[in-house]
Residue, then its C-alpha position, 0 to 999 in steps of 0.5 A: m572446541n577453539r572459539k574459531t571452531r565454534a563460531t564456525h558452527r554458529f555461522r552454520g546454524v544460522v545459514a540453517g535457520i534462514v534457509a529453513t525459513v526462506m522454504m517454509f514461506g516459499l512453500a506455503d506461498l507457492i501452495a497457496r496460489a492454489f487457495t486465496p491470498s488470505a492463505a499466503p502467510l507472508l501477506t497475512l502476516g503483513q495485513a495484520i501489522i497494517p492496523l498495528a502501525p501508528p500514524a507516525a510510522i505510516k506518513p513517513v513511509i507513504a511519503l518515501f514509497g507511495d505506490n510501493d509502501k505494500l511491497v516495502l512492507v512485505l519485504s520489511t516482514g520477511l527481513g524481519a522473519i530472517v533475522l529471527a530465524g538466524l538467531i534461532g539457527a545460532l542458538a541451535v548450535s548449543r539448544r537444538r530441541l529448543a531452537t527446533t521448538l521456537l522455529v515451529v512456534a515461529g512458523l504457528v503465528p500466522v497460522i493463529v492470524i489466518i484463523i483470525r481474519p474474517e474472510a479466511g477459512a480453517i483451510d486456508v492454514i495448510p499452506t503454511l502447515i505444509g510449509i513449516a513441516a517443511g521448513v522443520a525438515v530442511f533446518l534439521l538436515l542442514l544442522r545434521s550436515g554442518v553442525p555436529a550434534t554431539l556439540a548440541e547434545a553436550t551444551d543441553s547440560p549445564d556443566v558440559a556448557r560450562g566445561i566448553a565455555r572454559d575450553d580456550e581459558p588458559g590451563s584448563r583441563t576440562s574434559h568434554p565431547s567436543p567434535t573437530s571435524d564436521p560431517l560434510s566439507r565446508r563446500r558441501f554444506f553450502g552447496l546444500a544450503g544454497a540449493v534448498g535455498a534457491i529453491g525457497a527463493v524461486t517458490i516465493a517468486a512464484g508463489q502468492t504473495l508477489v503474484s498478489l502484489t504484482q498482478e490483477a485479478g484479469a478472470a474476476v475483472a473479464k465477468l463484468v461487462l459495461p453498459d453504456p452510460a445514459k450520461k456521458a462526460a462532456a468531451i474533453p477539449a484539446a485546450a485542456s491540456t498545455e502541450l508542455d513536455g513533461t507534464v502529466p496527461f490530463v487524464t490518468e490512466a489506470k495503471d499510473f493512478y495512485r493507489i493508497d489503501t490497507a490492503l496488502s493485496p487486493p481481494v479477488i471479488d465475483p460480481e455475481q457474488w458482489s452486493l451493496r447493503i444500505h442500512g443504519m439510520v434509514e426508513e428502509e434498508v436496501t441491497l442491491t446485486m451488481d446486476d442491479v446497478l448495472d440496470l440503472p442509468l449510469e453516469e460518466h464524470h471527470i473527477t480527480l482524487t487526492c491522498v491525504s497523504n499526499p505531499v506538497g508536490g506530490d504524485l498521490v493525486g490523479n484524474a480520471t473518468w468515472l462510470g457509476y450511479p450517484v449515491r444520493d439517489l441510492l440513498a433516497r431509496a433507503r430514506p435517511n433519518s433527518q438526524a444522520d449526518m454520516v455514511l460509513s462505507h465498509s470495504f470488503d476487507g474492512f476498511t471504513a471510511s466516514t463521509p459527511i452525508g452532505a457530500l453524498t446528497d447534494d448536487r456533485a458527482a458523488l458515484l458508486a463507480v463500477g468504471m474508470n476510464g471506460q474499463p471495468l475497475t482494476p482490482i487495485h482501484g476497487f473492483p467490481a465497485r467503489l466510492v467516488v466523492p468530489g471535494l473531500y481526501g480518499f481516505v473519507s470518500a474513495t472508499k474501494w471494494v465497498t460493500e456496505l453504506e451504513v448511515t449514521r451519526f459521526d457522534e456514535k461512529t468513527a472510521y478506520w482513518t478517524d481512528r488514527g488522528w485524521d480529520a472526520k470530514a477532509p475537505i480537499l485543500v487549494a494545492s498546486r505542483i510544479e512538473v516542469p522542470k523536474p527537481l535538480a534538473k539541468v536545463p539549457a540556457g534561454d527562455l524557460r518554460v515551465g508547467g505543472t497542475a493545480w486543484a481546487q475541488r467544488s470551487g475551481i481554480d482561479r489563476v496560479e503564480v509563479k516566481l523565481d528564485d527571489g523575484e515577483w510572483t508572476q501570474a501563469d497561463l491556465a489551461e481550460e478548465v473541464t470541471i470545477d472537479t478535475w485538476r487544471q494544467w498551466r505553464a508560464e515562461f521566463a526569458e533568458v534566464a541566466a546560468g546557474s542555480h535557480t529556485l522556482t516556486v508556485r501557488a494557486t488560488d481557487k474561484d472563491g479567492t482562497v490563496q494557497t497557504a505558505k505555511r507548512r505542515d504535516s499531513i495530519p489531520n488534514s493534508a500537507t500545506g505549504h508552497h511547492h518549490i523546486q531547485f533546478r540549475v541553467e546551464 
């Protein structure tokens, strides 16, 4: 057999492996719709990768893709599976039985991961097992259709394999079975592969993974009816907005609020089955159901949340009106030990966060939140309950799908992100960003209007200054402050800016006199720092 024929067969083997894997994952994903997200192999594999990823890999992914980091992870997992499938398919040209075995073994990896997940049951492996069976059947069908079985059988023998390897050598007289024609034409093989691959792609699109990544568990949310707050948040005055086109709204809608967490798919939690357990270094363990929480005098508060991974000038920050019950009053029921200095909050998905107990027991509006902007929490934002703590970055304070508050000490327990190098207490630093004009924007000549937001929770913003090119700092006009725990909008004007390229820089100062540092640093251990600056062009 000449090299061209062998290359053709190898390529068809690669196609067979890829198509079989697409069918395997697609059918398993579709069947998983009848189970839970834990039964979807792509989600399960991606979720297993998250805890293993080093911080050095996590940071750039979040910085680059933001809220889309989970979709990127799933796509990367799928791409990795396709590459592996292609290699297995190439091997099938000469080692069909071995390749088929490897395909089965690779398919069993998500089965093992599903079994060891605490929230999954044995029945959740059924979709993947069915997918494996279908994938192997497709693999063998395509191999029989496009790659002569006699070639694989022949090369299973080392002596014959050596003969084939010498087939192209000048003067070689080695005799071996070497079929030169395919059972089906190229058109028929690729037609079959294309049809099966399309079916697999459609099943993936209709399956559990994409549904879980893009939709919300509306049925569970609909079960929760929020009571009117016993203490309403203060009305937001019109003067809280600068009314400058291009700046973000003062209140961030749920659909636009950033999402950073360790769950590929938001868990579907029935509020009637949910409970919160307060335990650890307490005099009396307390457990509350959702009915217990909704019967409490709930409070509304405007609070800005910020992710520690937010780059300078980034959008991993949002402001909302939260409805919930003060955590300090919940902890008071359990009567924490005076030696405790930390509360380790546990999420339904296994995530943990370490919050200084002082931040949960002082006068700030630290809430067990059940509502956001007048509606129940959405699944991606923590339904049915989450923590919201002003003044701390979310990775130590904003646990979603919260189920436990464990009163403990920093020298006894650690949390998910602190184990990966981030600060254990994580107070929010003073920060500001430019929203108008956008980076690299082209603006008309004449007077230049600029604006953005700034935040410094627990102290509040005192002033914002902007600088055009290498000029002097100019004090911006501040919108009215709503609370010290929300962001504050600002705007400024520069007269008759000349045509050409320009740079705009911003810095903020809080009410304690802390000026936002110009020093650049990474987000580890506690937030990226530096002045936000952009370039734009006046024409």
